[in-house]
TITORGU-389673 format. One record per residue (C-alpha): residue in three letters; x, y, z; chain. Coordinates in nm, 2 decimals, m for minus. Example, Ala and Ser with C-alpha at 12.3 -4.5 7.8 and 13.67 -1.06 7.14 Angstrom:
<atom><rest>ALA</rest><u>1.23</u><v>m0.45</v><w>0.78</w><kette>A</kette></atom>
<atom><rest>SER</rest><u>1.37</u><v>m0.11</v><w>0.71</w><kette>A</kette></atom>
END
This chain:
<atom><rest>UNK</rest><u>m1.79</u><v>2.47</v><w>2.08</w><kette>A</kette></atom>
<atom><rest>UNK</rest><u>m1.74</u><v>2.20</v><w>2.35</w><kette>A</kette></atom>
<atom><rest>UNK</rest><u>m1.67</u><v>1.85</v><w>2.27</w><kette>A</kette></atom>
<atom><rest>UNK</rest><u>m2.02</u><v>1.75</v><w>2.41</w><kette>A</kette></atom>
<atom><rest>UNK</rest><u>m2.18</u><v>2.02</v><w>2.17</w><kette>A</kette></atom>
<atom><rest>UNK</rest><u>m1.98</u><v>1.87</v><w>1.88</w><kette>A</kette></atom>
<atom><rest>UNK</rest><u>m2.11</u><v>1.53</v><w>1.96</w><kette>A</kette></atom>
<atom><rest>UNK</rest><u>m2.47</u><v>1.65</v><w>1.97</w><kette>A</kette></atom>
<atom><rest>UNK</rest><u>m2.43</u><v>1.81</v><w>1.63</w><kette>A</kette></atom>
<atom><rest>UNK</rest><u>m2.27</u><v>1.50</v><w>1.48</w><kette>A</kette></atom>
<atom><rest>UNK</rest><u>m1.94</u><v>1.67</v><w>1.43</w><kette>A</kette></atom>
<atom><rest>UNK</rest><u>m1.59</u><v>1.53</v><w>1.48</w><kette>A</kette></atom>
<atom><rest>UNK</rest><u>m1.48</u><v>1.58</v><w>1.84</w><kette>A</kette></atom>
<atom><rest>UNK</rest><u>m1.19</u><v>1.50</v><w>2.08</w><kette>A</kette></atom>
<atom><rest>UNK</rest><u>m1.28</u><v>1.17</v><w>2.25</w><kette>A</kette></atom>
<atom><rest>UNK</rest><u>m1.03</u><v>1.24</v><w>2.53</w><kette>A</kette></atom>
<atom><rest>UNK</rest><u>m1.19</u><v>1.55</v><w>2.64</w><kette>A</kette></atom>
<atom><rest>UNK</rest><u>m1.22</u><v>1.59</v><w>3.02</w><kette>A</kette></atom>
<atom><rest>UNK</rest><u>m1.57</u><v>1.68</v><w>3.03</w><kette>A</kette></atom>
<atom><rest>UNK</rest><u>m1.65</u><v>1.36</v><w>2.82</w><kette>A</kette></atom>
<atom><rest>UNK</rest><u>m1.45</u><v>1.15</v><w>3.08</w><kette>A</kette></atom>
<atom><rest>UNK</rest><u>m1.65</u><v>1.29</v><w>3.37</w><kette>A</kette></atom>
<atom><rest>UNK</rest><u>m1.98</u><v>1.22</v><w>3.18</w><kette>A</kette></atom>
<atom><rest>UNK</rest><u>m1.88</u><v>0.86</v><w>3.12</w><kette>A</kette></atom>
<atom><rest>UNK</rest><u>m1.78</u><v>0.82</v><w>3.50</w><kette>A</kette></atom>
<atom><rest>UNK</rest><u>m2.13</u><v>0.94</v><w>3.59</w><kette>A</kette></atom>
<atom><rest>UNK</rest><u>m2.30</u><v>0.70</v><w>3.35</w><kette>A</kette></atom>
<atom><rest>UNK</rest><u>m2.10</u><v>0.42</v><w>3.47</w><kette>A</kette></atom>
<atom><rest>UNK</rest><u>m2.19</u><v>0.49</v><w>3.83</w><kette>A</kette></atom>
<atom><rest>UNK</rest><u>m2.57</u><v>0.47</v><w>3.71</w><kette>A</kette></atom>
<atom><rest>UNK</rest><u>m2.55</u><v>0.16</v><w>3.51</w><kette>A</kette></atom>
<atom><rest>UNK</rest><u>m2.34</u><v>m0.02</v><w>3.78</w><kette>A</kette></atom>
<atom><rest>UNK</rest><u>m2.61</u><v>0.07</v><w>4.02</w><kette>A</kette></atom>
<atom><rest>UNK</rest><u>m2.88</u><v>m0.06</v><w>3.79</w><kette>A</kette></atom>
<atom><rest>UNK</rest><u>m2.68</u><v>m0.38</v><w>3.74</w><kette>A</kette></atom>
<atom><rest>UNK</rest><u>m2.68</u><v>m0.45</v><w>4.12</w><kette>A</kette></atom>
<atom><rest>UNK</rest><u>m3.07</u><v>m0.44</v><w>4.13</w><kette>A</kette></atom>
<atom><rest>UNK</rest><u>m3.28</u><v>m0.74</v><w>4.17</w><kette>A</kette></atom>
<atom><rest>UNK</rest><u>m3.60</u><v>m0.82</v><w>3.97</w><kette>A</kette></atom>
<atom><rest>UNK</rest><u>m3.83</u><v>m0.71</v><w>4.25</w><kette>A</kette></atom>
<atom><rest>UNK</rest><u>m3.67</u><v>m0.36</v><w>4.25</w><kette>A</kette></atom>
<atom><rest>UNK</rest><u>m3.87</u><v>m0.24</v><w>3.96</w><kette>A</kette></atom>
<atom><rest>UNK</rest><u>m3.92</u><v>0.13</v><w>4.07</w><kette>A</kette></atom>
<atom><rest>UNK</rest><u>m3.56</u><v>0.16</v><w>4.15</w><kette>A</kette></atom>
<atom><rest>UNK</rest><u>m3.46</u><v>0.03</v><w>3.81</w><kette>A</kette></atom>
<atom><rest>UNK</rest><u>m3.71</u><v>0.29</v><w>3.66</w><kette>A</kette></atom>
<atom><rest>UNK</rest><u>m3.56</u><v>0.57</v><w>3.86</w><kette>A</kette></atom>
<atom><rest>UNK</rest><u>m3.21</u><v>0.48</v><w>3.75</w><kette>A</kette></atom>
<atom><rest>UNK</rest><u>m3.30</u><v>0.46</v><w>3.38</w><kette>A</kette></atom>
<atom><rest>UNK</rest><u>m3.47</u><v>0.79</v><w>3.40</w><kette>A</kette></atom>
<atom><rest>UNK</rest><u>m3.14</u><v>0.94</v><w>3.53</w><kette>A</kette></atom>
<atom><rest>UNK</rest><u>m2.93</u><v>0.77</v><w>3.29</w><kette>A</kette></atom>
<atom><rest>UNK</rest><u>m3.10</u><v>0.80</v><w>2.95</w><kette>A</kette></atom>
<atom><rest>UNK</rest><u>m3.22</u><v>1.10</v><w>2.75</w><kette>A</kette></atom>
<atom><rest>UNK</rest><u>m3.58</u><v>0.96</v><w>2.74</w><kette>A</kette></atom>
<atom><rest>UNK</rest><u>m3.74</u><v>0.65</v><w>2.87</w><kette>A</kette></atom>
<atom><rest>UNK</rest><u>m4.08</u><v>0.54</v><w>2.76</w><kette>A</kette></atom>
<atom><rest>UNK</rest><u>m4.34</u><v>0.34</v><w>2.95</w><kette>A</kette></atom>
<atom><rest>UNK</rest><u>m4.29</u><v>m0.04</v><w>3.03</w><kette>A</kette></atom>
<atom><rest>UNK</rest><u>m3.92</u><v>m0.05</v><w>2.95</w><kette>A</kette></atom>
<atom><rest>UNK</rest><u>m3.78</u><v>m0.36</v><w>3.09</w><kette>A</kette></atom>
<atom><rest>UNK</rest><u>m3.39</u><v>m0.40</v><w>3.07</w><kette>A</kette></atom>
<atom><rest>UNK</rest><u>m3.20</u><v>m0.69</v><w>3.22</w><kette>A</kette></atom>
<atom><rest>UNK</rest><u>m2.88</u><v>m0.64</v><w>3.43</w><kette>A</kette></atom>
<atom><rest>UNK</rest><u>m2.53</u><v>m0.62</v><w>3.30</w><kette>A</kette></atom>
<atom><rest>UNK</rest><u>m2.63</u><v>m0.34</v><w>3.06</w><kette>A</kette></atom>
<atom><rest>UNK</rest><u>m2.35</u><v>m0.10</v><w>2.96</w><kette>A</kette></atom>
<atom><rest>UNK</rest><u>m2.35</u><v>0.23</v><w>2.79</w><kette>A</kette></atom>
<atom><rest>UNK</rest><u>m2.10</u><v>0.53</v><w>2.73</w><kette>A</kette></atom>
<atom><rest>UNK</rest><u>m2.29</u><v>0.84</v><w>2.82</w><kette>A</kette></atom>
<atom><rest>UNK</rest><u>m2.66</u><v>0.73</v><w>2.84</w><kette>A</kette></atom>
<atom><rest>UNK</rest><u>m2.78</u><v>1.09</v><w>2.77</w><kette>A</kette></atom>
<atom><rest>UNK</rest><u>m2.77</u><v>1.01</v><w>2.40</w><kette>A</kette></atom>
<atom><rest>UNK</rest><u>m3.02</u><v>0.73</v><w>2.42</w><kette>A</kette></atom>
<atom><rest>UNK</rest><u>m3.39</u><v>0.75</v><w>2.37</w><kette>A</kette></atom>
<atom><rest>UNK</rest><u>m3.61</u><v>0.45</v><w>2.45</w><kette>A</kette></atom>
<atom><rest>UNK</rest><u>m3.96</u><v>0.41</v><w>2.33</w><kette>A</kette></atom>
<atom><rest>UNK</rest><u>m4.26</u><v>0.22</v><w>2.50</w><kette>A</kette></atom>
<atom><rest>UNK</rest><u>m4.29</u><v>m0.15</v><w>2.56</w><kette>A</kette></atom>
<atom><rest>UNK</rest><u>m3.91</u><v>m0.25</v><w>2.50</w><kette>A</kette></atom>
<atom><rest>UNK</rest><u>m3.73</u><v>m0.54</v><w>2.63</w><kette>A</kette></atom>
<atom><rest>UNK</rest><u>m3.36</u><v>m0.52</v><w>2.64</w><kette>A</kette></atom>
<atom><rest>UNK</rest><u>m3.21</u><v>m0.87</v><w>2.73</w><kette>A</kette></atom>
<atom><rest>UNK</rest><u>m2.89</u><v>m0.96</v><w>2.91</w><kette>A</kette></atom>
<atom><rest>UNK</rest><u>m2.56</u><v>m0.82</v><w>2.84</w><kette>A</kette></atom>
<atom><rest>UNK</rest><u>m2.65</u><v>m0.54</v><w>2.59</w><kette>A</kette></atom>
<atom><rest>UNK</rest><u>m2.39</u><v>m0.25</v><w>2.51</w><kette>A</kette></atom>
<atom><rest>UNK</rest><u>m2.51</u><v>0.08</v><w>2.38</w><kette>A</kette></atom>
<atom><rest>UNK</rest><u>m2.21</u><v>0.30</v><w>2.29</w><kette>A</kette></atom>
<atom><rest>UNK</rest><u>m2.40</u><v>0.63</v><w>2.25</w><kette>A</kette></atom>
<atom><rest>UNK</rest><u>m2.14</u><v>0.88</v><w>2.12</w><kette>A</kette></atom>
<atom><rest>UNK</rest><u>m2.39</u><v>0.95</v><w>1.85</w><kette>A</kette></atom>
<atom><rest>UNK</rest><u>m2.77</u><v>0.94</v><w>1.92</w><kette>A</kette></atom>
<atom><rest>UNK</rest><u>m2.92</u><v>0.60</v><w>1.96</w><kette>A</kette></atom>
<atom><rest>UNK</rest><u>m3.30</u><v>0.58</v><w>1.93</w><kette>A</kette></atom>
<atom><rest>UNK</rest><u>m3.51</u><v>0.26</v><w>1.97</w><kette>A</kette></atom>
<atom><rest>UNK</rest><u>m3.87</u><v>0.26</v><w>1.88</w><kette>A</kette></atom>
<atom><rest>UNK</rest><u>m4.18</u><v>0.10</v><w>2.05</w><kette>A</kette></atom>
<atom><rest>UNK</rest><u>m4.25</u><v>m0.25</v><w>2.09</w><kette>A</kette></atom>
<atom><rest>UNK</rest><u>m3.89</u><v>m0.36</v><w>2.01</w><kette>A</kette></atom>
<atom><rest>UNK</rest><u>m3.69</u><v>m0.65</v><w>2.13</w><kette>A</kette></atom>
<atom><rest>UNK</rest><u>m3.32</u><v>m0.66</v><w>2.18</w><kette>A</kette></atom>
<atom><rest>UNK</rest><u>m3.18</u><v>m1.02</v><w>2.24</w><kette>A</kette></atom>
<atom><rest>UNK</rest><u>m2.90</u><v>m1.11</v><w>2.46</w><kette>A</kette></atom>
<atom><rest>UNK</rest><u>m2.55</u><v>m0.93</v><w>2.40</w><kette>A</kette></atom>
<atom><rest>UNK</rest><u>m2.69</u><v>m0.70</v><w>2.14</w><kette>A</kette></atom>
<atom><rest>UNK</rest><u>m2.44</u><v>m0.42</v><w>2.08</w><kette>A</kette></atom>
<atom><rest>UNK</rest><u>m2.47</u><v>m0.09</v><w>1.91</w><kette>A</kette></atom>
<atom><rest>UNK</rest><u>m2.17</u><v>0.13</v><w>1.83</w><kette>A</kette></atom>
<atom><rest>UNK</rest><u>m2.29</u><v>0.49</v><w>1.71</w><kette>A</kette></atom>
<atom><rest>UNK</rest><u>m1.92</u><v>0.62</v><w>1.64</w><kette>A</kette></atom>
<atom><rest>UNK</rest><u>m1.62</u><v>0.56</v><w>1.43</w><kette>A</kette></atom>
<atom><rest>UNK</rest><u>m1.25</u><v>0.65</v><w>1.51</w><kette>A</kette></atom>
<atom><rest>UNK</rest><u>m1.07</u><v>0.84</v><w>1.25</w><kette>A</kette></atom>
<atom><rest>UNK</rest><u>m0.90</u><v>0.58</v><w>1.00</w><kette>A</kette></atom>
<atom><rest>UNK</rest><u>m0.59</u><v>0.81</v><w>1.00</w><kette>A</kette></atom>
<atom><rest>UNK</rest><u>m0.37</u><v>0.68</v><w>1.27</w><kette>A</kette></atom>
<atom><rest>UNK</rest><u>m0.24</u><v>1.02</v><w>1.38</w><kette>A</kette></atom>
<atom><rest>UNK</rest><u>m0.58</u><v>1.17</v><w>1.41</w><kette>A</kette></atom>
<atom><rest>UNK</rest><u>m0.71</u><v>0.84</v><w>1.59</w><kette>A</kette></atom>
<atom><rest>UNK</rest><u>m0.44</u><v>0.85</v><w>1.86</w><kette>A</kette></atom>
<atom><rest>UNK</rest><u>m0.53</u><v>1.21</v><w>1.91</w><kette>A</kette></atom>
<atom><rest>UNK</rest><u>m0.88</u><v>1.13</v><w>1.99</w><kette>A</kette></atom>
<atom><rest>UNK</rest><u>m1.07</u><v>1.21</v><w>1.67</w><kette>A</kette></atom>
<atom><rest>UNK</rest><u>m1.42</u><v>1.05</v><w>1.69</w><kette>A</kette></atom>
<atom><rest>UNK</rest><u>m1.69</u><v>1.06</v><w>1.43</w><kette>A</kette></atom>
<atom><rest>UNK</rest><u>m2.05</u><v>1.03</v><w>1.58</w><kette>A</kette></atom>
<atom><rest>UNK</rest><u>m2.34</u><v>0.90</v><w>1.36</w><kette>A</kette></atom>
<atom><rest>UNK</rest><u>m2.70</u><v>0.81</v><w>1.49</w><kette>A</kette></atom>
<atom><rest>UNK</rest><u>m2.85</u><v>0.46</v><w>1.51</w><kette>A</kette></atom>
<atom><rest>UNK</rest><u>m3.22</u><v>0.45</v><w>1.46</w><kette>A</kette></atom>
<atom><rest>UNK</rest><u>m3.42</u><v>0.14</v><w>1.54</w><kette>A</kette></atom>
<atom><rest>UNK</rest><u>m3.78</u><v>0.15</v><w>1.43</w><kette>A</kette></atom>
<atom><rest>UNK</rest><u>m4.10</u><v>0.02</v><w>1.58</w><kette>A</kette></atom>
<atom><rest>UNK</rest><u>m4.18</u><v>m0.35</v><w>1.64</w><kette>A</kette></atom>
<atom><rest>UNK</rest><u>m3.83</u><v>m0.45</v><w>1.55</w><kette>A</kette></atom>
<atom><rest>UNK</rest><u>m3.66</u><v>m0.77</v><w>1.69</w><kette>A</kette></atom>
<atom><rest>UNK</rest><u>m3.27</u><v>m0.78</v><w>1.69</w><kette>A</kette></atom>
<atom><rest>UNK</rest><u>m3.15</u><v>m1.14</v><w>1.75</w><kette>A</kette></atom>
<atom><rest>UNK</rest><u>m2.89</u><v>m1.22</v><w>2.01</w><kette>A</kette></atom>
<atom><rest>UNK</rest><u>m2.53</u><v>m1.12</v><w>1.96</w><kette>A</kette></atom>
<atom><rest>UNK</rest><u>m2.60</u><v>m0.87</v><w>1.67</w><kette>A</kette></atom>
<atom><rest>UNK</rest><u>m2.40</u><v>m0.57</v><w>1.64</w><kette>A</kette></atom>
<atom><rest>UNK</rest><u>m2.54</u><v>m0.25</v><w>1.49</w><kette>A</kette></atom>
<atom><rest>UNK</rest><u>m2.28</u><v>0.00</v><w>1.35</w><kette>A</kette></atom>
<atom><rest>UNK</rest><u>m2.29</u><v>0.38</v><w>1.34</w><kette>A</kette></atom>
<atom><rest>UNK</rest><u>m2.52</u><v>0.56</v><w>1.10</w><kette>A</kette></atom>
<atom><rest>UNK</rest><u>m2.75</u><v>0.25</v><w>1.05</w><kette>A</kette></atom>
<atom><rest>UNK</rest><u>m3.13</u><v>0.28</v><w>1.04</w><kette>A</kette></atom>
<atom><rest>UNK</rest><u>m3.35</u><v>m0.04</v><w>1.07</w><kette>A</kette></atom>
<atom><rest>UNK</rest><u>m3.71</u><v>0.00</v><w>0.95</w><kette>A</kette></atom>
<atom><rest>UNK</rest><u>m4.03</u><v>m0.09</v><w>1.14</w><kette>A</kette></atom>
<atom><rest>UNK</rest><u>m4.13</u><v>m0.45</v><w>1.18</w><kette>A</kette></atom>
<atom><rest>UNK</rest><u>m3.80</u><v>m0.59</v><w>1.06</w><kette>A</kette></atom>
<atom><rest>UNK</rest><u>m3.62</u><v>m0.88</v><w>1.21</w><kette>A</kette></atom>
<atom><rest>UNK</rest><u>m3.25</u><v>m0.90</v><w>1.24</w><kette>A</kette></atom>
<atom><rest>UNK</rest><u>m3.10</u><v>m1.26</v><w>1.26</w><kette>A</kette></atom>
<atom><rest>UNK</rest><u>m2.88</u><v>m1.34</v><w>1.57</w><kette>A</kette></atom>
<atom><rest>UNK</rest><u>m2.50</u><v>m1.29</v><w>1.52</w><kette>A</kette></atom>
<atom><rest>UNK</rest><u>m2.56</u><v>m1.02</v><w>1.23</w><kette>A</kette></atom>
<atom><rest>UNK</rest><u>m2.34</u><v>m0.72</v><w>1.18</w><kette>A</kette></atom>
<atom><rest>UNK</rest><u>m2.55</u><v>m0.45</v><w>1.04</w><kette>A</kette></atom>
<atom><rest>UNK</rest><u>m2.34</u><v>m0.20</v><w>0.85</w><kette>A</kette></atom>
<atom><rest>UNK</rest><u>m2.60</u><v>m0.06</v><w>0.63</w><kette>A</kette></atom>
<atom><rest>UNK</rest><u>m2.96</u><v>0.05</v><w>0.66</w><kette>A</kette></atom>
<atom><rest>UNK</rest><u>m3.23</u><v>m0.22</v><w>0.67</w><kette>A</kette></atom>
<atom><rest>UNK</rest><u>m3.56</u><v>m0.13</v><w>0.53</w><kette>A</kette></atom>
<atom><rest>UNK</rest><u>m3.91</u><v>m0.19</v><w>0.70</w><kette>A</kette></atom>
<atom><rest>UNK</rest><u>m4.08</u><v>m0.53</v><w>0.72</w><kette>A</kette></atom>
<atom><rest>UNK</rest><u>m3.79</u><v>m0.77</v><w>0.62</w><kette>A</kette></atom>
<atom><rest>UNK</rest><u>m3.58</u><v>m1.06</v><w>0.77</w><kette>A</kette></atom>
<atom><rest>UNK</rest><u>m3.22</u><v>m0.96</v><w>0.74</w><kette>A</kette></atom>
<atom><rest>UNK</rest><u>m2.92</u><v>m1.16</v><w>0.86</w><kette>A</kette></atom>
<atom><rest>UNK</rest><u>m2.54</u><v>m1.21</v><w>0.82</w><kette>A</kette></atom>
<atom><rest>UNK</rest><u>m2.20</u><v>m1.06</v><w>0.82</w><kette>A</kette></atom>
<atom><rest>UNK</rest><u>m2.24</u><v>m0.81</v><w>0.67</w><kette>A</kette></atom>
<atom><rest>UNK</rest><u>m2.62</u><v>m0.82</v><w>0.73</w><kette>A</kette></atom>
<atom><rest>UNK</rest><u>m2.83</u><v>m0.83</v><w>0.42</w><kette>A</kette></atom>
<atom><rest>UNK</rest><u>m3.20</u><v>m0.87</v><w>0.34</w><kette>A</kette></atom>
<atom><rest>UNK</rest><u>m3.31</u><v>m1.23</v><w>0.30</w><kette>A</kette></atom>
<atom><rest>UNK</rest><u>m3.68</u><v>m1.17</v><w>0.23</w><kette>A</kette></atom>
<atom><rest>UNK</rest><u>m3.99</u><v>m0.98</v><w>0.32</w><kette>A</kette></atom>
<atom><rest>UNK</rest><u>m4.21</u><v>m1.07</v><w>0.62</w><kette>A</kette></atom>
<atom><rest>UNK</rest><u>m4.54</u><v>m1.18</v><w>0.50</w><kette>A</kette></atom>
<atom><rest>UNK</rest><u>m4.88</u><v>m1.32</v><w>0.60</w><kette>A</kette></atom>
<atom><rest>UNK</rest><u>m4.73</u><v>m1.66</v><w>0.56</w><kette>A</kette></atom>
<atom><rest>UNK</rest><u>m4.50</u><v>m1.60</v><w>0.86</w><kette>A</kette></atom>
<atom><rest>UNK</rest><u>m4.79</u><v>m1.59</v><w>1.11</w><kette>A</kette></atom>
<atom><rest>UNK</rest><u>m4.81</u><v>m1.89</v><w>1.34</w><kette>A</kette></atom>
<atom><rest>UNK</rest><u>m5.15</u><v>m1.85</v><w>1.45</w><kette>A</kette></atom>
<atom><rest>UNK</rest><u>m5.09</u><v>m1.70</v><w>1.81</w><kette>A</kette></atom>
<atom><rest>UNK</rest><u>m5.34</u><v>m1.46</v><w>1.94</w><kette>A</kette></atom>
<atom><rest>UNK</rest><u>m5.41</u><v>m1.31</v><w>2.28</w><kette>A</kette></atom>
END
């Protein structure tokens, strides 16, 4: 089994594998090309995202200076906004649901190096998926770690470090991120369209 196949099956793999190096180079070419585009090059941005990502939904808007590792392990739903400076390290699968907002400088890291130093220097990497539900807002500067799921309709406060799953319909914040409270009808501000 190749390192790429092991990665796809959430198995420990050799991060220094030559094929993975080549795949990273290809992803860098694409996201660097994306980052050179201007706001009026909407179609070009869409074309690049379709080449870079595993799946891209409708009406995905991503600001420049985006970075990723492979791209092909990222699935984006419909009606997403990814703000400036986001980093998605997709050794494991990263799935982002519909109508979700990522604030500026949000980072997602879907793998862990081995804790054992000998294994680590030999390239042992352990991929675990990250799943972000529908209608989620992740505040600026937040970090989502490998293996984490965030439930539908939740809000992650700015600067949070999410190390464990977050249920649906809550406000969570902090380092480590923890549930603060449920989102209720009282949170409505009277806006309608």
